[in-house]
C-alpha positions in Angstrom: -1.7 -3.4 11.0 0.9 -4.7 8.5 0.0 -6.5 5.3 0.5 -10.2 5.5 0.5 -12.6 2.6 -1.6 -15.7 3.3 0.0 -18.3 3.1 3.6 -17.0 3.1 4.9 -19.1 0.1 4.0 -21.7 -2.4 5.5 -24.6 -0.3 3.2 -23.6 2.6 0.2 -23.5 0.3 1.1 -27.0 -1.1 1.4 -28.4 2.5 -2.0 -26.9 3.5 -3.6 -28.3 0.3 -2.1 -31.7 0.8 -3.2 -31.8 4.4 -6.7 -30.8 3.4 -6.8 -33.5 0.7 -5.6 -36.3 3.0 -8.5 -35.4 5.3 -11.1 -36.0 2.6 -12.6 -39.3 1.8 -12.9 -40.7 -1.7 -9.3 -40.6 -2.8 -9.6 -44.3 -3.9 -12.7 -43.6 -6.0 -10.4 -42.1 -8.8 -9.3 -45.6 -9.7 -12.8 -46.5 -10.7 -13.1 -43.7 -13.3 -13.1 -44.4 -17.1 -11.1 -42.3 -19.5 -13.9 -40.0 -20.5 -14.6 -39.1 -16.9 -10.9 -38.5 -16.3 -10.7 -36.2 -19.3 -13.8 -34.3 -18.0 -12.3 -33.9 -14.6 -9.0 -32.6 -16.0 -10.9 -30.1 -18.1 -12.8 -29.0 -14.9 -9.5 -28.7 -13.0 -8.1 -26.5 -15.8 -11.2 -24.3 -15.7 -11.0 -24.0 -11.9 -7.3 -23.1 -12.1 -8.0 -20.3 -14.6 -10.8 -19.0 -12.4 -8.4 -19.0 -9.4 -5.8 -17.1 -11.5 -8.4 -14.5 -12.4 -9.5 -14.2 -8.8 -5.9 -13.8 -7.7 -5.3 -11.0 -10.3 -8.5 -9.3 -9.0 -7.3 -9.6 -5.3 -3.9 -8.3 -6.2 -5.4 -5.3 -7.9 -7.7 -4.6 -5.0 -4.8 -5.0 -2.5 -2.7 -2.5 -4.5 -5.6 0.0 -4.6 -6.1 -0.4 -0.8 -2.4 0.2 -0.2 -2.5 3.3 -2.4 -5.6 4.6 -0.5 -3.9 3.9 2.8 -0.8 5.9 1.7 -2.9 8.8 0.6 -4.8 8.7 3.9 -1.6 8.8 5.8 -0.3 11.7 3.8 -3.5 13.6 4.3 -3.2 13.0 8.1 0.5 13.8 8.3 0.4 17.0 6.3 -3.0 18.3 7.6 -2.8 22.0 8.5 -4.4 21.4 11.9 -3.0 19.5 14.9 -4.1 15.9 15.4 -3.0 13.9 18.4 -4.2 10.4 19.3 -3.9 9.5 23.0 -4.6 6.0 24.5 -6.5 5.4 27.7 -3.3 5.7 29.8 -2.5 9.1 28.4 0.3 8.1 26.1 0.5 9.7 22.7 0.0 7.0 20.1 0.0 9.1 16.9 0.4 12.7 16.0 0.7 14.6 12.7 3.4 17.1 11.7 1.4 20.1 12.7 1.0 18.7 16.2 4.7 17.9 16.4 
């Protein structure tokens, strides 16, 4: 299973967010806010953005660690000193290591 970024790019992310926002009610309520409420909302948005950036860093680190573990697992399988052959229900060889080859 190949790694897939989700969503594929920033434009797609913006389109998804815009579509989700247009589906929500209360967009007109922003016109009724006073300046203090607007400042508080902006502060909250900045805090949430920083939280998302931190979560993204953590997810990228975890993804890199998983990719490294997968590569190590593949190397262990490929260079194992014993034969290993995976066969599907129809009898086709789906995977084998170097010793089996």
